[in-house]
C-alpha positions in Angstrom: -193.1 33.0 -6.2 -192.0 35.6 -8.3 -192.6 32.3 -11.3 -196.2 32.9 -9.7 -197.9 35.8 -10.4 -201.6 34.8 -9.9 -200.1 33.1 -7.0 -199.0 35.9 -5.2 -201.7 37.7 -5.8 -204.3 35.5 -5.0 -201.6 35.3 -1.2 -201.9 39.4 -0.9 -206.2 39.6 -1.7 -206.2 36.4 0.7 -203.8 38.2 3.2 -206.3 42.1 2.6 -209.3 39.7 2.9 -207.9 37.8 6.1 -207.6 41.6 7.9 -211.0 42.6 6.7 -212.0 40.1 7.9 -210.5 40.5 11.4 -211.0 43.8 11.4 -214.4 44.3 10.7 -215.2 40.7 12.6 -218.1 42.6 14.4 -220.0 43.4 11.7 -219.5 40.2 8.6 -221.1 38.0 12.3 -224.1 39.6 12.7 -226.0 39.0 9.5 -229.5 38.4 11.1 -231.9 41.8 11.4 -234.3 40.7 12.9 -232.1 40.0 16.2 -232.8 43.8 16.2 -236.1 44.0 16.0 -238.5 41.2 16.9 -238.1 39.3 19.9 -236.9 35.9 20.7 -239.8 33.9 21.0 -242.4 36.1 19.5 -245.0 34.8 16.4 -244.5 35.4 13.4 -245.4 34.5 9.6 -242.8 33.6 7.1 -242.5 33.5 3.7 -239.5 31.7 1.6 -238.3 29.9 -1.2 -237.4 26.3 -0.5 -233.5 25.6 -0.7 -232.8 21.9 0.8 -233.3 20.1 3.7 -232.5 17.6 5.4 -234.5 14.5 7.3 -234.1 13.2 10.6 -236.4 11.1 12.0 -239.6 12.8 13.5 -239.1 16.1 11.5 -237.6 18.2 8.2 -235.6 20.8 8.4 -235.7 23.4 6.0 -233.6 26.2 4.7 -235.7 28.8 3.1 -234.1 31.6 1.3 -235.5 35.1 0.0 -237.4 35.3 3.5 -240.1 37.5 4.1 -241.0 38.1 7.8 -243.7 39.8 9.4 -245.0 39.8 13.2 -248.3 39.5 14.9 -249.2 42.5 16.9 -251.2 40.5 18.9 -248.2 37.6 20.0 -250.0 34.3 21.1 -251.3 30.9 19.7 -253.2 30.7 17.1 -254.8 27.4 15.1 -253.8 26.7 11.5 -257.1 28.9 10.1 -255.2 32.4 11.0 -251.8 31.4 8.5 -254.6 32.6 5.1 -255.5 35.9 6.9 -252.4 36.3 7.7 -251.0 35.8 4.7 -253.5 38.5 3.0 -252.3 41.2 5.7 -249.5 41.5 4.6 -250.5 43.2 1.5 -251.1 45.8 3.8 -247.5 45.0 6.0 -244.8 46.0 6.2 -242.5 42.9 5.6 -239.2 42.1 7.1 -236.6 41.0 4.9 -233.7 38.2 5.8 -231.7 36.5 3.3 -232.1 32.9 5.2 -233.6 31.2 8.0 -233.7 27.6 9.0 -237.6 25.7 9.8 -238.2 22.7 11.6 -241.7 20.9 11.0 -242.5 17.8 12.3 -243.3 14.7 10.3 -246.6 14.6 10.6 -247.4 17.4 8.6 -249.0 16.2 6.0 -248.1 19.3 4.1 -244.1 17.8 4.2 -244.6 15.7 1.9 -245.8 17.4 -1.1 -243.0 19.9 -0.8 -240.4 20.4 -3.2 -237.2 21.8 -3.5 -238.4 25.6 -5.1 -241.5 25.7 -3.8 -242.3 28.9 -1.8 -244.0 27.4 1.9 -245.1 30.4 4.2 -244.9 28.9 7.8 -246.4 30.2 10.7 -244.9 29.8 14.4 -242.5 31.4 17.3 -239.3 32.6 15.8 -236.4 31.9 17.9 -232.3 32.9 18.0 -229.1 30.7 17.7 -227.6 30.4 21.0 -223.9 31.6 21.7 -221.7 28.6 24.0 -222.4 29.4 27.4 -218.9 27.8 28.4 -215.5 27.5 27.8 -215.4 24.8 25.0 -218.8 24.4 24.0 -220.4 24.6 20.4 -221.6 27.9 19.3 -224.8 27.5 17.9 -225.5 31.0 17.1 -221.4 31.4 15.4 -222.5 28.5 13.3 -225.2 29.1 11.1 -224.0 32.6 11.3 -221.5 31.5 9.3 -224.0 30.2 6.9 -225.5 33.4 7.0 -228.4 31.9 8.6 -229.5 34.3 12.2 -232.5 32.4 13.1 -235.3 29.5 13.2 -238.7 28.5 14.1 -240.8 25.7 14.9 -243.5 25.9 12.1 -247.3 25.6 13.3 -248.8 25.7 10.5 -247.7 25.4 6.8 -249.1 26.3 3.6 -247.2 26.0 -0.1 -248.1 29.1 -1.9 -246.0 28.9 -5.2 -245.6 25.0 -6.1 -243.1 26.2 -8.9 -240.1 23.5 -8.3 -236.5 23.7 -9.5 -236.4 19.9 -11.4 -232.8 19.6 -11.5 -232.5 20.3 -7.5 -235.6 18.0 -7.2 -234.0 15.0 -9.0 -230.7 15.7 -8.0 -232.5 15.2 -4.2 -234.8 12.0 -5.4 -231.5 10.6 -6.6 -229.5 11.1 -3.4 -232.5 9.6 -1.6 -232.8 6.9 -3.7 -229.0 5.9 -3.4 -229.3 6.3 0.9 -231.9 3.4 0.6 -230.3 1.7 -2.1 -227.0 1.2 0.3 -228.5 0.9 3.9 -231.1 -2.2 2.0 -228.0 -3.3 0.4 -225.2 -3.2 2.9 -227.6 -3.2 6.0 -228.4 -0.1 8.9 -224.8 0.3 9.9 -222.5 0.1 7.1 -225.3 1.5 4.3 -225.1 4.4 7.0 -221.3 4.9 7.2 -221.4 4.7 3.4 -224.6 7.0 2.9 -221.7 9.2 4.6 -218.9 9.2 2.6 -220.7 8.7 -0.5 -223.8 11.5 0.1 -223.0 13.7 3.4 -225.6 11.7 5.2 -224.3 11.3 8.8 -227.5 11.1 10.1 -227.7 7.5 9.7 -224.6 6.4 10.7 -223.7 4.8 14.0 -222.8 7.2 17.1 -220.6 5.2 18.3 -218.5 4.2 15.3 -218.7 7.8 14.4 -217.2 9.1 17.7 -214.7 6.0 17.4 -213.2 7.3 13.9 -213.2 11.0 15.2 -211.2 9.9 19.1 -208.6 8.0 15.9 -208.2 11.3 13.7 -210.2 8.9 11.2 -213.5 11.1 11.4 -212.2 12.5 8.1 -213.4 9.9 5.7 -217.0 10.2 6.7 -216.8 14.3 5.5 -217.2 15.0 1.8 -213.8 15.7 1.5 -211.6 16.9 -1.0 -209.9 13.7 -1.1 -213.3 12.4 -2.3 -214.1 14.9 -4.7 -211.0 14.4 -6.4 -211.5 11.1 -6.4 -214.5 10.7 -8.2 -214.5 14.2 -10.2 -210.5 13.3 -11.2 -211.8 9.5 -11.7 -214.5 10.6 -13.8 -212.4 12.9 -15.9 -209.5 9.9 -16.8 -211.8 7.8 -17.7 -213.9 9.4 -20.2 -210.8 10.8 -21.9 -209.3 7.5 -22.7 -212.4 6.1 -23.9 -213.2 9.3 -26.2 -209.6 10.6 -26.5 -210.4 14.4 -26.0 -208.9 16.7 -23.3 -212.0 18.2 -23.9 -214.7 15.7 -23.7 -214.0 14.8 -20.8 -213.3 17.5 -18.8 -216.6 18.8 -19.2 -217.9 16.2 -18.4 -215.7 15.8 -15.2 -216.5 19.3 -14.6 -221.2 18.5 -15.5 -220.7 15.6 -12.8 -218.5 17.1 -9.9 -220.7 20.0 -10.5 -224.4 18.0 -10.1 -222.7 15.4 -7.2 -221.5 19.0 -5.6 -224.6 20.4 -6.0 -226.7 16.7 -4.6 -225.0 17.1 -1.5 -224.4 20.6 -0.5 -222.1 22.8 -0.8 -219.4 22.4 1.5 -215.8 24.4 2.4 -214.0 21.5 1.0 -215.8 20.6 -1.8 -215.7 24.3 -3.0 -212.2 24.0 -3.0 -212.0 20.8 -4.1 -214.2 22.5 -7.4 -211.8 25.4 -7.9 -208.8 23.4 -7.9 -210.5 21.0 -10.6 -211.1 23.7 -12.7 -208.0 25.1 -12.4 -206.6 21.6 -13.7 -208.8 21.1 -16.5 -208.1 24.3 -18.0 -204.2 23.9 -17.6 -205.1 20.3 -19.4 -206.9 21.7 -22.0 -204.8 24.9 -22.6 -202.0 22.7 -23.1 -200.0 24.4 -19.8 -198.7 22.6 -16.3 -201.2 22.8 -13.9 -199.8 24.5 -10.3 -201.5 23.4 -7.7 -199.7 26.1 -5.3 -201.8 28.8 -7.5 -205.0 26.4 -8.0 -205.0 26.4 -3.5 -204.5 30.5 -3.1 -207.4 30.6 -5.9 -209.7 28.4 -4.2 -209.3 30.0 -1.0 -209.4 33.5 -1.7 -213.0 31.8 -3.9 -214.1 30.5 -0.6 -213.2 33.7 1.3 -215.1 35.8 -0.5 -218.0 33.1 -1.0 -218.2 32.9 2.7 -215.7 35.6 4.5 -216.3 33.7 8.4 -215.1 30.2 6.4 -211.4 31.9 8.3 -213.2 31.2 11.6 -214.6 27.7 11.2 -211.5 24.5 11.6 -213.2 22.7 8.2 -211.8 26.0 6.9 -208.4 24.9 7.9 -208.2 21.3 7.9 -209.2 21.4 4.4 -206.6 23.4 2.9 -204.1 22.9 5.6 -203.9 19.0 4.2 -203.2 20.1 1.1 -200.8 23.2 2.2 -198.4 19.9 3.9 -198.8 18.4 0.9 -197.6 20.6 -1.8 -194.8 22.3 0.7 -193.8 19.9 3.1 -194.0 16.9 1.9 -191.4 16.9 -0.9 -189.1 17.7 2.1 -189.3 13.4 2.3 -189.7 12.8 -1.3 -186.3 10.9 -1.4 -187.3 8.3 1.2 -189.4 5.0 0.8 -192.8 5.2 2.2 -193.9 8.2 0.5 -197.9 7.3 1.9 -196.1 6.9 5.9 -194.4 10.4 5.0 -198.2 12.0 3.2 -199.4 11.1 6.7 -196.5 12.7 8.7 -196.8 15.9 6.9 -200.2 16.3 6.8 -200.0 16.0 11.1 -197.2 18.1 11.6 -199.2 21.0 9.4 -203.1 20.1 11.4 -201.2 19.6 15.1 -201.7 23.1 16.2 -205.7 23.1 14.3 -206.2 20.0 16.6 -205.4 20.9 19.0 -207.5 23.7 18.7 -210.2 22.5 17.2 -211.0 19.8 18.5 -208.6 19.9 22.2 -206.5 16.5 21.7 -203.9 14.7 19.6 -204.9 10.8 18.7 -201.6 9.8 18.6 -201.3 6.7 16.5 -203.7 8.0 13.3 -201.0 8.8 11.5 -200.7 4.9 11.0 -204.3 4.5 11.0 -204.1 7.1 8.0 -201.8 4.3 5.9 -204.5 1.8 6.1 -207.1 4.0 6.1 -206.9 6.3 3.0 -205.7 4.2 0.5 -208.7 1.9 1.4 -210.7 4.9 1.0 -210.6 4.7 -2.9 -211.4 1.1 -2.6 -214.5 1.3 -0.2 -215.9 4.2 -2.5 -215.0 2.5 -5.8 -216.8 -0.3 -3.8 -220.1 2.0 -3.1 -220.6 3.6 -6.9 -220.2 0.4 -8.5 -222.5 -2.3 -5.8 -225.2 0.7 -6.4 -224.7 0.6 -10.1 -224.6 -2.9 -10.2 -228.1 -3.4 -7.3 -229.9 -1.2 -9.6 -230.4 -4.5 -11.9 -228.8 -6.8 -10.5 -229.6 -7.1 -6.7 -227.5 -9.8 -5.5 -224.6 -8.9 -6.9 -224.8 -5.7 -5.7 -224.7 -7.1 -2.6 -221.1 -9.0 -2.8 -220.1 -6.0 -4.1 -220.8 -4.1 -0.8 -219.5 -7.3 1.0 -216.3 -5.5 0.1 -217.3 -2.3 1.7 -218.3 -4.3 5.0 -214.8 -5.6 5.3 -213.4 -2.5 5.1 -215.3 -1.0 7.5 -214.6 -4.1 10.1 -210.7 -3.2 9.5 -211.6 0.6 10.3 -213.3 -0.6 13.3 -210.6 -3.0 14.3 -207.9 -0.7 13.7 -209.2 2.2 16.1 -210.4 -0.3 19.0 -206.8 -1.7 18.9 -205.2 2.2 18.8 -207.4 2.9 21.8 -205.8 -0.4 24.0 -202.3 1.3 23.1 -200.3 3.9 25.8 -201.5 7.2 25.2 -203.6 6.5 22.4 -205.2 9.7 23.2 -203.8 12.8 24.4 -205.3 15.6 25.4 -203.8 19.1 25.2 -206.6 21.5 25.4 -207.4 24.6 23.5 -204.2 26.3 22.6 -203.2 30.0 23.2 -203.1 31.9 19.4 -199.4 32.8 20.0 -198.3 29.1 21.2 -199.6 28.0 17.6 -198.0 31.4 15.8 -194.5 30.2 16.6 -195.3 26.5 16.2 -195.8 27.6 12.6 -193.0 30.2 12.4 -190.4 27.0 13.2 -192.4 25.2 11.3 -191.7 26.8 8.5 -187.9 27.8 8.8 -187.4 24.1 9.4 -189.2 23.4 5.6 -187.3 26.3 4.3 -184.1 24.9 5.4 -184.8 21.5 4.1 -185.8 22.6 0.6 -182.8 24.6 0.0 -181.1 24.3 -2.9 -177.2 23.0 -2.7 -175.0 25.0 -4.3 -172.7 22.1 -4.5 -174.4 18.6 -4.2 -171.4 16.8 -2.2 -171.6 19.1 0.5 -173.6 15.9 2.7 -171.7 17.6 5.9 -174.3 20.4 5.1 -177.5 18.4 4.7 -176.7 16.9 7.6 -176.6 20.0 9.7 -179.8 21.2 8.0 -181.3 18.7 8.9 -180.1 18.3 12.6 -181.0 22.0 12.8 -184.5 21.7 11.2 -185.4 18.6 13.7 -184.0 21.1 16.5 -186.7 23.7 15.2 -190.0 21.1 15.1 -189.2 19.9 18.2 -189.0 23.6 19.7 -192.4 24.3 18.4 -193.5 21.3 19.6 -192.1 21.8 22.9 -193.6 25.6 23.2 -197.4 24.2 21.7 -197.8 21.5 23.3 -196.0 22.7 27.2 -198.5 23.9 29.9 -196.8 25.9 32.6 -198.6 24.2 35.9 -200.3 27.2 38.3 -198.6 26.6 41.4 -199.9 27.5 44.6 -203.5 28.5 42.9 -207.2 26.1 42.4 -209.7 27.3 40.2 -213.2 26.4 40.6 -216.1 26.8 37.6 -219.6 26.5 38.1 -220.7 25.4 34.6 -224.0 26.7 33.1 -225.3 23.2 32.3 -229.0 24.7 32.0 -231.4 24.2 34.7 -228.8 21.8 37.3 -225.9 21.5 38.4 -221.7 21.0 37.3 -218.4 22.5 39.3 -215.5 21.8 38.3 -212.4 22.0 40.8 -208.8 21.4 39.7 -206.2 21.7 42.6 -202.7 23.1 43.4 -201.3 20.1 42.3 -203.5 19.6 39.7 -206.0 17.3 40.6 -209.5 17.2 39.3 -212.2 17.0 41.0 -216.4 17.4 39.5 -219.2 17.9 41.6 -223.2 16.6 40.3 -223.1 17.2 36.3 -226.6 17.5 35.1 -229.1 19.0 33.9 -233.1 18.6 33.5 -233.7 20.8 30.2 -230.3 20.2 28.6 -229.9 17.7 26.5 -226.7 14.8 26.0 -225.7 17.8 28.8 -222.4 15.2 29.8 -221.5 14.6 25.9 -222.6 18.6 25.1 -221.6 20.8 27.8 -219.5 19.6 30.6 -217.1 17.3 28.4 -216.5 19.8 26.1 -215.5 22.1 28.3 -213.3 19.3 30.9 -211.4 18.8 27.1 -211.3 22.5 26.8 -209.1 22.8 30.0 -206.8 19.6 29.2 -208.8 17.4 31.6 -208.7 14.1 30.4 -209.4 12.3 33.8 -211.3 13.7 36.5 -209.4 12.3 39.7 -212.9 12.6 42.0 -216.7 12.6 40.5 -219.3 14.1 43.9 -222.9 13.1 43.2 -224.4 15.0 46.2 -227.8 13.0 45.6 -230.0 11.8 43.4 -232.1 14.4 41.2 -231.4 13.8 37.5 -230.6 17.5 37.2 -227.4 17.0 39.4 -226.4 13.3 37.9 -227.7 12.8 34.2 -224.9 14.3 32.8 -222.4 12.0 35.6 -224.1 9.1 34.3 -223.7 10.2 30.1 -219.7 10.0 31.4 -220.1 6.7 33.1 -221.7 5.6 29.8 -218.4 7.0 27.2 -215.1 5.9 29.3 -214.0 4.5 26.0 -214.5 7.7 24.3 -215.1 10.2 26.6 -213.5 12.0 29.5 -211.8 9.1 32.6 -213.6 8.5 35.5 -211.0 7.5 38.4 -212.7 7.4 41.7 -217.3 7.8 41.7 -218.1 9.5 45.3 -221.4 9.3 46.6 -223.1 10.1 50.1 -223.1 7.8 52.5 -224.8 4.2 51.7 -227.9 5.2 54.0 -229.4 7.9 51.6 -229.2 6.4 48.6 -231.7 6.4 46.3 -232.6 4.1 43.8 -231.0 7.1 41.6 -227.8 6.3 43.4 -228.3 2.7 43.7 -227.9 2.2 39.5 -225.4 4.8 39.2 -223.0 3.1 41.6 -224.0 -0.1 39.4 -223.2 1.6 35.9 -219.6 2.5 37.2 -218.6 -0.5 39.2 -219.6 -2.3 35.2 -217.5 0.3 34.0 -214.6 -0.8 35.9 -214.4 2.9 38.5 -214.3 2.4 41.7 -216.9 4.1 44.1 -216.5 5.4 47.7 -218.3 6.7 50.0 -218.3 10.2 52.1 -219.5 10.6 55.7 -219.4 13.9 57.8 -216.2 14.1 59.2 -214.1 12.9 56.0 -211.8 14.7 54.6 -209.9 14.8 51.2 -206.3 16.4 51.0 -204.2 17.8 48.3 -201.7 20.3 49.9 -203.6 23.0 51.0 -207.0 22.2 50.0 -209.0 20.0 51.7 -213.2 19.3 50.7 -215.0 17.7 54.3 -218.0 16.1 54.6 -220.2 18.1 56.7 -223.3 16.0 55.9 -225.1 13.5 56.0 -223.2 11.3 58.2 -224.1 7.3 58.9 -227.4 6.9 60.9 -227.7 11.0 60.7 -230.9 10.8 58.0 -233.0 8.5 57.2 -235.1 10.1 54.3 -233.3 10.3 51.0 -233.5 13.3 48.3 -232.6 16.8 48.8 -232.7 16.9 51.9 -230.4 14.0 52.9 -228.3 16.2 49.8 -224.2 15.4 49.9 -222.9 19.2 51.6 -219.1 19.9 51.2 -216.6 22.7 52.7 -214.1 23.4 50.4 -210.8 25.5 52.3 -207.7 26.7 50.6 -205.6 29.2 52.3 -208.1 32.2 53.9 -210.6 31.1 51.0 -213.6 28.9 52.4 -216.2 27.4 50.0 -219.7 25.7 50.8 -221.1 23.6 48.3 -224.1 23.0 49.1 -226.2 20.5 46.8 -230.2 20.5 46.9 -230.4 20.6 50.5 -233.4 22.0 52.1 -236.1 21.4 54.7 -234.6 19.4 57.3 -231.3 18.9 56.0 -231.4 22.5 56.0 -231.7 22.9 59.8 -229.3 20.3 60.3 -226.6 22.2 58.1 -227.1 25.3 60.4 -226.7 23.6 63.6 -223.2 22.1 62.0 -221.9 25.7 60.9 -223.2 27.2 64.3 -220.8 24.3 66.0 -217.8 22.3 64.7 -217.9 25.6 61.6 -218.6 28.8 63.8 -215.1 30.4 63.5 -215.7 29.5 59.9 -216.0 32.3 57.3 -217.6 31.7 54.1 -216.4 33.6 51.0 -218.7 31.6 48.4 -221.8 29.7 48.7 -222.9 27.7 46.1 -226.6 28.3 47.1 -228.8 25.3 47.5 -232.0 23.9 44.7 -230.6 26.4 41.9 -232.2 29.0 44.4 -235.1 27.4 45.3 -237.8 29.5 47.6 -237.4 26.2 50.2 -233.9 27.0 50.7 -231.5 29.6 51.7 -233.8 30.7 54.6 -232.8 33.6 56.5 -231.6 31.4 59.4 -228.6 29.6 57.2 -228.0 32.8 55.7 -227.7 34.4 58.9 -225.9 32.2 60.3 -223.1 31.3 57.2 -223.0 34.8 56.1 -221.7 34.4 52.5 -219.4 36.8 51.1 -220.8 35.7 47.5 -223.7 33.2 46.0 -223.1 31.7 43.5 -226.5 30.3 41.6 -226.3 27.2 39.3 -230.2 27.8 37.6 -231.2 27.3 34.1 -231.8 30.5 31.6 -236.2 30.7 31.7 -236.9 27.6 33.3 -239.6 26.3 34.1 -238.7 26.1 38.0 -238.6 29.9 38.4 -235.2 29.6 39.7 -234.1 31.6 41.1 -237.2 32.5 43.4 -237.0 36.4 43.9 -238.2 35.7 47.4 -234.4 33.7 47.6 -232.6 36.4 46.1 -234.1 39.2 48.5 -232.6 36.8 51.1 -229.0 36.9 50.1 -229.7 40.8 49.2 -230.0 41.8 52.8 -227.8 39.4 53.6 -224.8 40.9 52.0 -223.8 38.2 49.1 -223.2 39.4 45.9 -224.5 37.2 43.8 -223.2 35.4 40.5 -225.7 33.8 37.9 -224.9 31.3 35.1 -228.7 32.7 33.8 -226.5 36.0 33.0 -222.8 35.1 33.3 -222.7 31.7 31.4 -219.9 29.3 33.5 -218.6 31.1 36.8 -214.6 30.9 37.2 -213.2 31.5 40.5 -209.0 31.4 40.3 -207.7 31.5 44.4 -204.6 31.7 45.9 -204.3 31.5 49.1 -204.6 35.3 50.3 -207.1 36.7 47.6 -209.8 35.5 44.7 -211.1 36.9 41.7 -214.4 35.7 40.2 -215.1 35.9 36.5 -218.1 35.4 33.9 -217.7 33.6 30.5 -221.0 36.3 28.9 
């Protein structure tokens, strides 16, 4: 480092920035001043300049900068004519300033078709704020946009252009991007053209969802992101080409910089793009000045620049993946320089460094990703070159362009078949859960200690014995680091029960004392793709890659929609070993369809009726009702009711039981369960006024009551009268509306309850 003063200074500045970032995190991570002034769901009028936009099938997303926000005094909906009047009143009113806002506009609004980048527009609509994660492992929408300095959004109800002055360069590049995308899709087909658009243009909207997930679980999703690898290929390629043609470093360098700048401006500025641009400038500067290009210095300078541009990037997995891959190439790969198959060792080096980052960010490790990348990365250069050449030729000779795109289609088939083959191998996906920071730090300490040992220069080159000792010691150090990282102590003599926040619905996860996992209900009526976006991320973050038992209490969608998703995602999601339904006599069409779907996916389907019991050590799950022939009706009343016992702890799971079903449950509780003291009640039907009657509460007498209901749901759950009944019964209420996910940790004699929020 003494020979790299700039690198040393950059690292010092980076450490300082990181320390300031961590110390003042709350101040840095709250850019939205509107949140403190304007309530959520308020009617506002916004004016701002169009920075960029994204096309969706049914709507557009506009990114506005230099926004002025005016809250309506009378916060009610109004028609489009009020916009002009509101705009005139801004002159007299105090207007709030906001750096950037996100605007959603439906495609059927004609005004959207004439908007250009740089235009100033005025929008009237309902202001909303991005939501925080409601469960461990879930996507934090609020923090994601805060990293981009965006704190709020609104759906446009009315819109007009107030200034048509545009940015010709940005608008031209946008139109070029859209035209390029159309050429790719027309020439290569919807599926492959969409994939090429993702690789070359960063347009992932047209990418086939199943293919994208297939790439992700196999550890090759980086080919679909505009990464430094892509940009280096393009920028350095243009630079070398023009340098050879012109014989001038200056001409080649300037052309490369201009091309790369225009390309980044077209696709959008990301962390990896910014990093690649800075490092490319260092390379060009070194060549023009006749100096040696020092990649550690360029990398450190790029990291500092990114952190000054977007301080919250330090909390972004994309930042660590982008910079981590290069750190591995610069510092770890050289220890393998004398070995054959350098591409293999490059892949090993990158994966060694990125292992903790993958575990922390994505909760699983694709074991065969190391080998898949040996196929993927070399072919990526061919893929990009064919995509670029095919696009240019298609402009003049369509059929010739299609012939070149055929090469791209072949490469995509190789990718897909390789990924599918890898998934069929044993241990293709190892779900690790989100690892603790202290484990990650220990791993890196051991890893860097091993690297330093192997990079140590030998005073006597003939001392092979010393070299062998260092190799053995280094392997032991890395092995120790991996052991610490991967080791998860099994918590014995304890169980955990988590009521997930799934919006308006139910979803409970139980981890038994011997490691088995149970999932009770899973669905939502107001959260789209609740299985993929809320249930599955939580399970993976907890290291749960498979569920031993999945219970569906009844067939309502707010209880099984997520289960349906999990069943359909057996190839790339959490696997289900057994599906358990109530006795077949109470099945409705939804449960019948769910059973058929599960059997089609190879999941065994079982039924559970009154008196049947599952046990795991001292844990028991007993069905209280319904029994065979006990009920003829379907739906809420026929919900599967389960009793959980572990040591002195008892919990009652009631589904949506109400009416005759609840009356029958009271009889059972007064009869065979009269000696049972219920510590926790999973309140039926999300706290509906039609369930959890006074008679039931008098019989059950729970100490705590859990309620799963969506925030501001249209049903008014939980009902006021239900909450009053629970209070009168002496039950302490925990609700997902207030707490997010609620978790109970139970030992044989005591238990603790905590909320996620």
